[in-house]
C-alpha positions in Angstrom: -39.6 46.0 -91.1 -38.2 42.2 -90.9 -34.3 40.7 -90.1 -35.0 37.9 -92.5 -32.4 35.2 -92.2 -30.9 32.9 -95.0 -32.8 29.6 -94.2 -36.1 29.9 -93.8 -36.8 31.4 -90.6 -36.9 34.8 -89.7 -36.9 37.5 -87.1 -39.8 39.8 -87.7 -39.4 43.3 -86.6 -43.5 45.2 -86.7 -44.6 48.2 -85.1 -47.8 49.5 -84.0 -47.6 53.0 -81.9 -45.0 53.2 -79.6 -44.6 48.6 -79.3 -42.1 47.0 -81.3 -42.7 43.5 -81.8 -40.4 40.8 -82.2 -41.3 37.4 -83.9 -39.9 34.3 -84.3 -40.9 33.0 -87.4 -39.9 29.4 -88.6 -43.4 27.8 -90.0 -44.1 24.5 -89.5 -41.2 23.7 -87.3 -42.9 25.4 -84.1 -40.3 28.8 -84.3 -37.1 26.2 -84.5 -34.1 29.1 -83.7 -31.5 28.5 -86.6 -28.2 29.9 -86.5 -29.3 32.6 -88.5 -32.3 33.4 -86.6 -29.6 34.1 -83.2 -27.7 36.0 -85.4 -30.4 37.8 -86.2 -31.6 39.1 -82.4 -28.9 41.0 -82.4 -28.9 43.6 -85.5 -33.2 43.5 -84.5 -32.2 45.0 -80.8 -29.7 47.4 -82.4 -32.4 49.1 -84.1 -34.8 48.9 -81.9 -32.5 50.7 -79.1 -31.6 53.5 -81.8 -35.3 54.3 -82.7 -36.6 56.6 -80.3 -40.8 56.2 -81.2 -40.3 52.7 -79.7 -41.4 52.4 -76.0 -41.8 49.1 -75.7 -41.1 45.8 -77.2 -42.6 42.3 -77.3 -41.1 39.1 -77.9 -43.7 36.2 -79.1 -43.8 33.2 -81.8 -45.4 33.2 -84.7 -48.8 31.2 -84.9 -49.6 29.5 -81.1 -46.0 28.3 -80.3 -43.4 30.6 -78.9 -40.2 28.4 -79.9 -39.3 24.8 -79.2 -35.7 26.3 -79.6 -32.5 25.7 -80.9 -32.4 24.0 -84.0 -30.5 20.5 -83.0 -29.7 19.5 -86.3 -27.2 22.2 -86.0 -26.8 23.0 -82.8 -22.3 22.4 -82.9 -22.7 25.5 -84.7 -25.2 27.6 -82.8 -23.4 26.9 -80.0 -19.7 27.2 -81.0 -17.5 30.2 -79.4 -15.4 31.3 -82.2 -12.6 32.5 -79.5 -12.3 29.2 -77.4 -14.0 26.5 -79.7 -15.8 25.3 -77.4 -20.1 24.9 -77.4 -20.2 27.4 -74.9 -23.1 30.0 -76.1 -21.7 31.2 -80.1 -25.1 32.0 -81.3 -27.2 31.5 -78.9 -25.3 33.7 -75.5 -24.9 36.5 -78.5 -28.8 37.0 -79.4 -29.4 36.6 -75.3 -27.2 39.1 -74.8 -28.0 41.5 -77.2 -32.0 41.2 -75.5 -30.8 41.7 -72.6 -29.0 44.7 -73.0 -31.7 46.7 -74.8 -32.1 49.7 -72.6 -36.2 49.2 -73.4 -38.8 47.7 -71.4 -39.0 43.7 -72.8 -41.8 41.6 -72.3 -42.1 37.5 -73.4 -45.2 36.8 -74.5 -45.4 33.2 -73.9 -48.0 30.5 -75.5 -47.7 26.9 -76.4 -44.1 25.5 -76.1 -40.9 27.7 -74.6 -38.4 25.6 -74.8 -34.3 24.9 -74.9 -33.0 27.7 -75.9 -35.9 29.6 -76.2 -36.1 29.7 -72.8 -33.0 31.8 -72.7 -34.8 34.2 -75.2 -37.7 34.6 -72.7 -35.4 34.8 -69.6 -33.8 37.6 -71.5 -36.3 39.7 -71.3 -37.5 42.1 -68.5 -40.9 40.5 -67.8 -42.7 37.0 -68.4 -46.4 36.9 -69.2 -47.6 33.6 -70.0 -51.0 31.9 -71.5 -52.6 29.4 -69.5 -51.5 26.9 -72.4 -47.8 27.7 -72.0 -45.6 24.8 -71.6 -41.7 25.2 -70.5 -38.7 23.5 -70.4 -35.1 23.9 -70.0 -33.5 20.6 -71.7 -29.7 19.7 -71.4 -30.4 16.8 -70.1 -32.5 15.3 -72.5 -29.7 15.4 -75.1 -26.6 15.6 -73.0 -25.1 19.0 -73.7 -23.6 21.1 -71.0 -26.5 24.2 -70.9 -24.1 27.4 -72.4 -22.6 29.3 -68.6 -24.7 32.6 -69.3 -28.3 30.7 -69.5 -27.6 29.1 -66.1 -26.7 32.3 -64.7 -29.7 34.0 -65.6 -32.1 30.9 -64.7 -30.2 30.9 -61.4 -30.7 34.5 -60.4 -34.9 34.3 -61.6 -35.6 31.0 -59.9 -32.8 30.4 -57.6 -30.3 27.7 -57.4 -32.6 24.6 -56.2 -35.3 25.3 -58.7 -32.5 25.8 -61.8 -31.4 22.5 -60.8 -34.2 20.8 -60.4 -35.4 22.1 -63.8 -31.7 21.0 -65.5 -31.8 17.9 -63.9 -34.7 16.4 -64.9 -35.5 18.5 -68.1 -39.3 18.4 -67.5 -41.8 20.7 -68.7 -43.9 22.7 -66.6 -47.4 24.1 -67.4 -48.0 28.2 -66.8 -49.3 27.7 -63.2 -46.3 25.8 -62.1 -44.1 27.8 -63.7 -45.3 30.8 -62.3 -45.2 29.0 -59.0 -41.0 28.2 -59.6 -41.0 32.4 -60.5 -40.3 31.5 -64.3 -43.2 34.0 -65.6 -44.7 37.1 -63.5 -48.6 36.8 -64.8 -50.6 33.7 -66.0 -53.6 34.4 -68.3 -56.7 32.4 -69.8 -55.7 31.7 -73.3 -58.6 32.9 -74.8 -58.3 36.6 -73.4 -54.3 35.9 -73.6 -53.0 38.8 -76.3 -55.8 40.9 -75.2 -54.2 41.0 -71.6 -50.5 41.4 -73.2 -51.4 44.4 -75.0 -53.4 46.0 -71.8 -49.9 45.9 -70.1 -48.0 46.8 -72.9 -49.4 50.0 -73.0 -49.2 50.4 -70.4 -45.6 50.5 -69.9 -45.1 52.7 -72.8 -47.7 55.6 -71.2 -45.2 55.0 -68.3 -42.0 57.8 -67.7 -39.5 56.0 -69.7 -37.1 57.6 -67.2 -38.3 55.9 -65.1 -38.5 52.7 -66.6 -34.7 52.7 -68.0 -33.5 54.3 -64.8 -34.9 51.5 -63.0 -34.0 48.6 -65.4 -30.5 49.8 -64.9 -30.6 50.1 -61.3 -32.3 46.6 -60.7 -29.8 45.0 -63.3 -26.5 46.8 -61.0 -28.2 45.0 -58.1 -28.8 41.7 -60.0 -25.0 41.7 -61.2 -23.7 42.8 -58.1 -22.0 39.3 -56.6 -20.1 40.3 -54.6 -20.3 42.8 -51.7 -18.7 45.8 -50.5 -17.2 48.9 -51.5 -16.9 47.8 -55.5 -20.6 46.8 -55.4 -21.3 50.2 -53.8 -19.7 52.2 -56.1 -21.3 50.6 -59.2 -24.7 51.3 -57.1 -24.1 54.8 -56.5 -22.2 55.9 -60.3 -26.1 54.1 -61.6 -27.7 56.4 -59.3 -25.8 59.3 -59.9 -25.9 58.8 -63.7 -29.9 58.7 -63.6 -30.3 61.6 -60.8 -28.1 63.7 -62.9 -30.7 62.7 -66.0 -33.4 63.8 -64.0 -32.6 66.6 -63.4 -31.3 67.8 -66.9 -32.6 66.5 -70.0 -35.5 64.2 -68.1 -36.7 66.7 -66.1 -40.0 66.9 -68.7 -41.4 63.4 -67.3 -40.9 65.2 -63.4 -42.4 68.1 -64.8 -45.4 66.2 -66.4 -46.0 63.5 -64.0 -45.9 66.1 -60.8 -48.3 68.1 -62.5 -50.7 65.9 -63.6 -50.8 64.3 -60.0 -51.5 67.8 -58.7 -54.3 68.7 -60.9 -55.5 64.6 -61.2 -54.7 64.8 -64.8 -53.5 61.9 -66.9 -49.1 62.9 -67.5 -47.9 62.8 -71.0 -44.4 61.5 -70.6 -42.3 62.5 -73.4 -38.7 61.7 -72.8 -37.6 58.8 -74.4 -34.0 58.6 -74.2 -31.3 56.6 -76.8 -28.7 54.5 -76.2 -26.4 57.7 -75.5 -28.3 58.5 -72.4 -27.2 54.8 -70.8 -24.1 54.4 -68.3 -22.0 52.6 -70.5 -21.0 49.7 -67.7 -25.2 49.5 -67.3 -25.6 45.7 -66.5 -27.9 43.7 -68.8 -29.1 40.7 -66.5 -32.6 39.4 -65.9 
């Protein structure tokens, strides 16, 4: 299945078993993201959220680059917020939020260039794996724009304020190993075996309990989103915990039974729960 844009590029969705792949494709342009491509992310994520057969999602670029980011020639339109008229997110923020809000585990598989707005796509995923040939750059200072607030906030939460300032102020490109040291990615694999490593890891995630993964994704995101302290933050965490504890005692009990039973018999569990959006908390966080 494919979400095709009207301007040549496309956001393509394919599936092999329980794993769906979202491919950013703009041939000949290093997968530069047009406005239509950004807007295609939202319906693509909605489709993946509703498909019970999908247990993990990989986001990648077509060919040998992840993406060189938003189409600079149409940047004012891409970033325009229709409510305020300011260039503080627009289609970029909508696409990023849709990906971050997907309740299933998401993995950005980055090879080649991952620049500018493409970093926001990678950052919106739960986990980032990089090929040894990957290069990252967060580049608003190179073109004289103010980065959308949502993207800055996510970068600070991932890498911390000092690293965020270093990357944003300089606009410098960093290689995969440096990106890993800065906390931008979780693992670096040799280019020659990168896709084999990605496949093995994602298959492992797909075999795990989706009740556990989806619950922990919600709880971790709730912790990260709780910038304040005190009763409000504690209340939100309690709501998250209560929600998932009730599910584990109800419809999700099949996963606990399978996991505990396999552990006691030294077998391999077969987890079957894969709740849809109707099992998610309405106030679940969407940060990574």
